[in-house]
C-alpha positions as semicolon CSV with decimal commas, in nm:
position;residue;x (nm);y (nm);z (nm)
1;M;1,737;-4,625;-3,265
2;Q;1,801;-4,252;-3,243
3;D;1,448;-4,179;-3,361
4;L;1,313;-4,411;-3,092
5;L;1,514;-4,236;-2,819
6;L;1,404;-3,897;-2,949
7;Q;1,038;-3,997;-2,947
8;Y;1,078;-4,145;-2,600
9;G;1,241;-3,824;-2,475
10;L;0,958;-3,612;-2,616
11;F;0,704;-3,843;-2,452
12;L;0,877;-3,808;-2,116
13;A;0,890;-3,428;-2,151
14;K;0,518;-3,408;-2,232
15;T;0,432;-3,642;-1,947
16;L;0,644;-3,442;-1,701
17;T;0,482;-3,118;-1,816
18;W;0,133;-3,257;-1,757
19;V;0,228;-3,396;-1,418
20;V;0,375;-3,062;-1,306
21;A;0,066;-2,875;-1,431
22;I;-0,172;-3,114;-1,253
23;V;0,027;-3,095;-0,928
24;A;0,028;-2,714;-0,946
25;V;-0,350;-2,702;-0,997
26;V;-0,413;-2,951;-0,716
27;A;-0,185;-2,754;-0,483
28;L;-0,362;-2,430;-0,573
29;V;-0,707;-2,577;-0,512
30;A;-0,593;-2,736;-0,185
31;N;-0,453;-2,405;-0,065
32;V;-0,776;-2,224;-0,153
33;V;-0,985;-2,491;0,022
34;R;-0,766;-2,466;0,332
35;E;-0,797;-2,088;0,341
36;S;-1,172;-2,099;0,279
37;R;-1,249;-2,308;0,587
38;G;-1,454;-2,115;0,834
39;Q;-1,732;-1,865;0,793
40;V;-1,744;-1,650;0,482
41;G;-1,766;-1,281;0,566
42;E;-1,577;-0,984;0,705
43;R;-1,364;-0,962;1,014
44;L;-1,136;-0,717;1,189
45;E;-0,805;-0,859;1,312
46;V;-0,635;-0,688;1,606
47;K;-0,283;-0,774;1,727
48;H;-0,133;-0,639;2,049
49;L;0,223;-0,565;1,941
50;N;0,350;-0,496;2,293
51;E;0,297;-0,862;2,377
52;R;0,459;-0,968;2,051
53;Y;0,774;-0,768;2,120
54;K;0,780;-0,895;2,478
55;D;0,752;-1,257;2,363
56;M;1,032;-1,207;2,109
57;A;1,262;-1,070;2,380
58;E;1,171;-1,358;2,611
59;V;1,263;-1,616;2,347
60;L;1,598;-1,448;2,287
61;N;1,669;-1,417;2,660
62;L;1,615;-1,790;2,705
63;D;1,920;-1,853;2,489
64;L;2,133;-1,557;2,595
65;L;2,100;-1,542;2,974
66;D;2,267;-1,786;3,213
67;D;2,089;-1,934;3,515
68;D;2,185;-1,656;3,754
69;E;2,071;-1,389;3,511
70;H;1,742;-1,570;3,458
71;K;1,683;-1,581;3,832
72;A;1,767;-1,213;3,871
73;L;1,531;-1,118;3,589
74;A;1,249;-1,333;3,730
75;K;1,302;-1,179;4,075
76;Q;1,290;-0,829;3,932
77;R;0,965;-0,895;3,746
78;K;0,810;-1,056;4,052
79;A;0,893;-0,748;4,258
80;E;0,748;-0,520;3,992
81;A;0,425;-0,722;3,979
82;K;0,399;-0,713;4,358
83;A;0,447;-0,337;4,363
84;E;0,174;-0,295;4,100
85;R;-0,069;-0,505;4,307
86;K;0,000;-0,300;4,620
87;A;-0,048;0,024;4,430
88;A;-0,378;-0,105;4,291
89;K;-0,501;-0,187;4,645
90;R;-0,421;0,167;4,754
91;G;-0,607;0,306;4,456
92;E;-0,284;0,422;4,298
93;A;-0,305;0,222;3,978
94;P;-0,115;0,395;3,695
95;A;-0,320;0,570;3,432
96;P;-0,371;0,364;3,117
97;K;-0,115;0,425;2,848
98;P;-0,224;0,608;2,534
99;R;-0,266;0,380;2,237
100;L;-0,110;0,368;1,893
101;F;-0,315;0,209;1,615
102;V;-0,105;0,070;1,329
103;L;-0,248;0,042;0,978
104;D;-0,081;-0,084;0,660
105;F;-0,141;0,041;0,308
106;D;0,031;-0,145;0,023
107;G;-0,088;0,048;-0,279
108;D;-0,132;-0,076;-0,634
109;I;-0,221;0,136;-0,937
110;E;-0,593;0,126;-0,847
111;A;-0,542;0,182;-0,472
112;S;-0,754;-0,128;-0,426
113;Q;-0,671;-0,149;-0,055
114;V;-0,870;0,168;0,013
115;G;-1,175;-0,047;0,086
116;A;-1,002;-0,212;0,379
117;L;-0,845;0,118;0,488
118;R;-1,181;0,293;0,522
119;E;-1,317;0,008;0,737
120;E;-1,011;0,008;0,964
121;I;-1,035;0,383;1,012
122;S;-1,410;0,367;1,080
123;A;-1,346;0,105;1,347
124;L;-1,067;0,286;1,531
125;L;-1,241;0,626;1,523
126;Q;-1,524;0,477;1,729
127;V;-1,294;0,378;2,017
128;A;-1,003;0,623;1,997
129;R;-0,931;0,853;2,291
130;P;-0,797;1,207;2,248
131;D;-0,441;1,104;2,343
132;D;-0,432;0,809;2,102
133;A;-0,241;0,822;1,772
134;V;-0,239;0,642;1,437
135;L;0,059;0,513;1,241
136;V;0,016;0,424;0,874
137;R;0,292;0,216;0,717
138;L;0,264;0,330;0,358
139;D;0,415;0,169;0,048
140;S;0,288;0,297;-0,286
141;G;0,420;0,427;-0,616
142;G;0,089;0,592;-0,701
143;G;-0,186;0,520;-0,947
144;I;-0,525;0,644;-1,063
145;V;-0,615;0,997;-0,957
146;H;-0,959;0,950;-0,805
147;A;-0,862;0,629;-0,624
148;Y;-0,569;0,789;-0,446
149;G;-0,773;1,101;-0,382
150;L;-1,017;0,883;-0,189
151;A;-0,733;0,712;-0,001
152;A;-0,593;1,051;0,104
153;S;-0,941;1,159;0,215
154;Q;-0,965;0,851;0,436
155;L;-0,645;0,953;0,616
156;K;-0,778;1,306;0,654
157;R;-1,068;1,163;0,856
158;I;-0,816;1,076;1,127
159;R;-0,681;1,430;1,152
160;D;-1,031;1,576;1,136
161;R;-1,108;1,388;1,459
162;G;-0,811;1,548;1,632
163;L;-0,593;1,235;1,642
164;R;-0,223;1,253;1,568
165;L;-0,139;1,085;1,237
166;V;0,209;0,961;1,148
167;V;0,294;0,811;0,809
168;S;0,599;0,586;0,788
169;I;0,762;0,518;0,451
170;D;1,015;0,235;0,436
171;K;1,023;0,190;0,057
172;V;0,810;0,416;-0,163
173;A;0,558;0,699;-0,131
174;A;0,556;0,853;-0,477
175;S;0,290;1,035;-0,673
176;G;-0,047;0,921;-0,532
177;G;0,144;0,762;-0,245
178;Y;0,283;1,102;-0,150
179;M;-0,063;1,253;-0,187
180;M;-0,163;1,021;0,098
181;A;0,151;1,082;0,303
182;C;0,128;1,462;0,297
183;V;-0,195;1,449;0,500
184;A;-0,002;1,332;0,809
185;D;0,109;1,543;1,105
186;E;0,451;1,384;1,060
187;I;0,614;1,192;0,775
188;V;0,892;0,952;0,873
189;A;1,100;0,788;0,601
190;A;1,383;0,540;0,573
191;P;1,704;0,694;0,433
192;F;1,665;0,531;0,090
193;A;1,287;0,545;0,062
194;V;1,166;0,693;-0,268
195;I;0,967;1,011;-0,205
196;G;0,786;1,271;-0,414
197;S;0,698;1,239;-0,783
198;I;0,439;1,517;-0,756
199;G;0,329;1,509;-1,116
200;V;0,081;1,358;-1,360
201;V;0,142;1,110;-1,639
202;A;-0,078;0,950;-1,904
203;Q;0,008;0,747;-2,208
204;M;-0,182;0,539;-2,462
205;P;-0,109;0,361;-2,788
206;N;-0,283;0,458;-3,111
207;F;-0,360;0,193;-3,373
208;H;-0,519;0,419;-3,633
209;R;-0,249;0,381;-3,900
210;L;-0,240;0,004;-3,857
211;L;-0,618;-0,023;-3,885
212;D;-0,627;0,213;-4,181
213;K;-0,361;0,008;-4,360
214;N;-0,580;-0,300;-4,321
215;A;-0,901;-0,121;-4,423
216;I;-1,057;-0,153;-4,078
217;D;-1,291;0,125;-3,965
218;V;-1,375;0,204;-3,602
219;E;-1,678;0,425;-3,536
220;L;-1,701;0,638;-3,224
221;H;-2,016;0,838;-3,147
222;T;-2,032;1,092;-2,865
223;A;-2,260;1,364;-2,735
224;G;-2,067;1,656;-2,593
225;E;-1,764;1,819;-2,749
226;Y;-1,513;1,669;-2,506
227;K;-1,676;1,337;-2,417
228;R;-1,372;1,181;-2,581
229;T;-1,044;1,355;-2,653
230;L;-0,770;1,107;-2,743
231;T;-0,866;0,764;-2,869
232;M;-0,677;0,440;-2,924
233;F;-0,838;0,352;-3,257
234;G;-0,934;0,676;-3,428
235;E;-0,721;0,952;-3,574
236;N;-0,624;1,197;-3,299
237;T;-0,628;1,569;-3,374
238;D;-0,409;1,849;-3,241
239;A;-0,718;1,999;-3,076
240;A;-0,784;1,671;-2,892
241;R;-0,421;1,654;-2,780
242;A;-0,436;2,012;-2,654
243;K;-0,753;1,942;-2,454
244;F;-0,603;1,626;-2,308
245;K;-0,288;1,813;-2,206
246;Q;-0,504;2,086;-2,051
247;E;-0,679;1,827;-1,838
248;L;-0,346;1,686;-1,720
249;D;-0,231;2,036;-1,625
250;E;-0,552;2,094;-1,431
251;I;-0,501;1,772;-1,235
252;H;-0,143;1,876;-1,163
253;V;-0,263;2,211;-1,027
254;L;-0,508;2,031;-0,798
255;F;-0,236;1,792;-0,685
256;K;0,006;2,077;-0,608
257;S;-0,263;2,268;-0,420
258;F;-0,350;1,964;-0,209
259;V;0,013;1,906;-0,112
260;A;0,074;2,277;-0,043
261;D;-0,231;2,294;0,186
262;H;-0,102;2,007;0,399
263;R;0,273;2,081;0,381
264;Q;0,283;2,459;0,397
265;Q;0,658;2,464;0,461
266;L;0,726;2,318;0,115
267;A;0,851;2,525;-0,177
268;I;0,586;2,358;-0,388
269;D;0,711;2,472;-0,729
270;R;1,054;2,333;-0,643
271;V;0,928;1,984;-0,564
272;A;0,621;1,952;-0,789
273;T;0,822;1,872;-1,101
274;G;0,744;1,500;-1,120
275;E;1,090;1,416;-0,982
276;H;1,144;1,171;-0,699
277;W;1,408;1,182;-0,427
278;Y;1,554;0,945;-0,170
279;G;1,486;0,987;0,199
280;T;1,793;1,194;0,290
281;Q;1,731;1,427;-0,004
282;A;1,359;1,447;0,073
283;L;1,442;1,554;0,430
284;A;1,651;1,845;0,303
285;L;1,364;1,951;0,074
286;G;1,103;1,931;0,350
287;L;0,912;1,645;0,191
288;V;0,959;1,438;0,510
289;D;1,014;1,535;0,874
290;R;1,273;1,285;0,994
291;L;1,459;0,969;0,897
292;Q;1,375;0,644;1,071
293;T;1,244;0,301;0,979
294;S;0,901;0,190;1,094
295;D;1,068;-0,083;1,300
296;D;1,259;0,164;1,518
297;L;0,958;0,392;1,535
298;L;0,752;0,109;1,687
299;L;1,030;0,003;1,925
300;D;1,044;0,358;2,056
301;A;0,666;0,384;2,084
302;V;0,624;0,055;2,271
303;K;0,778;0,215;2,579
304;Q;0,511;0,484;2,603
305;R;0,204;0,338;2,431
306;E;-0,008;0,027;2,393
307;I;0,026;-0,062;2,025
308;Y;-0,248;-0,236;1,828
309;E;-0,211;-0,348;1,466
310;I;-0,543;-0,351;1,279
311;H;-0,630;-0,537;0,958
312;F;-0,970;-0,562;0,794
313;R;-1,015;-0,896;0,617
314;V;-1,283;-1,016;0,380
315;K;-1,338;-1,391;0,393
316;R;-1,448;-1,490;0,044
317;G;-1,614;-1,810;-0,071
318;L;-1,427;-2,095;-0,238
319;R;-1,527;-1,990;-0,589
320;E;-1,419;-1,628;-0,540
321;Q;-1,089;-1,735;-0,385
322;L;-1,012;-1,973;-0,671
323;I;-1,087;-1,707;-0,933
324;G;-0,884;-1,453;-0,737
325;S;-0,586;-1,686;-0,708
326;L;-0,588;-1,761;-1,082
327;T;-0,618;-1,390;-1,157
328;R;-0,321;-1,307;-0,931
329;L;-0,112;-1,577;-1,099
330;A;-0,195;-1,441;-1,443
331;G;-0,127;-1,086;-1,326
332;A;0,207;-1,185;-1,176
333;G;0,311;-1,333;-1,509
334;L;0,213;-1,021;-1,699
335;R;0,391;-0,796;-1,447
336;A;0,704;-1,004;-1,480
337;A;0,696;-0,970;-1,857
338;W;0,635;-0,593;-1,847
339;R;0,824;-0,505;-1,529
340;P;1,079;-0,259;-1,677
341;A;0,811;-0,048;-1,846
342;A;0,576;-0,068;-1,549
343;R;0,845;0,051;-1,311
344;M;0,924;0,353;-1,523
345;Q;0,557;0,443;-1,545
346;A;0,493;0,399;-1,174
347;M;0,779;0,620;-1,063
348;P;0,724;0,948;-1,253
349;G;0,385;1,048;-1,122
350;L;0,016;1,015;-1,065
351;D;-0,148;0,810;-1,339
352;A;-0,417;1,026;-1,497
353;S;-0,493;0,795;-1,787
354;R;-0,826;0,865;-1,954
355;L;-0,845;0,538;-2,142
356;N;-1,169;0,459;-1,960
357;P;-1,319;0,790;-1,842
358;P;-1,651;0,793;-1,651
359;Q;-1,956;0,742;-1,866
């Protein structure tokens, strides 16, 4: 009897597992199909945040104000609209407000969002007026050197056109993230945002002893003395290690020079140690210019500017979306398994790993 119950329990567990798996796959496919409806291609999304904030206040006022207060508010707005119409008839219409374009950059180790960033910047530069400004809400712990170098160069395009650039950091702008932030005219950070990490880090495993123990040979052929320095499978030499360390030092010098050129008030040798600081500490060191969240920054700006949030989207086909969704799920599982190590690697500095150098 016990064996029968045990077998029955195992059968139910297997059946439940299959049902859950099938439901998950069906839900994933349905979600991808729903998102894929419409034309495949690229599009630029623009949101007028002034209207959004106004609508939010209206919804709250509906619950907070009594009837008399509602009438008074409606009367006031009616009078203001009437005054604006009269002024327009007399040719006294107020000058248009300057605009603030809001971009978001949520950086991963490869700075993969740089493709969208460059399109957003190309779009706004074509319509921006001299008194307009750009706000970039930046969140990044850094990553690969050349990828974040390109991202910083994209932000420099804004300043090169004479537009004011503000970078807002609510959570993290470390290593490559700070390389981007330092380009701005002004850096605004939340009090506990993580800032700095002006340094370079690279690490790699070496399996040579394990392979040698199992009589496995790995051949590597190169042309050029330094085409490869350190390797994962061969025996690394002191000369190779010295060359690799030299390359890291050279990248660090370039990084320090880039930051010093854009933040001339910094004592660069004091802050370019690979350390990171929180917002209040970063303010004292000159890494940021003031403390404020992006939310309050926008609420202040809405009084003087028309604010437009810009996002560049790529509408992919069903097949690409399905593959992308499965890849993200697999990646999320791996990140969850390796999260402690990944966090420690992301924080110290710019990832200069040469595991896959250019061919």
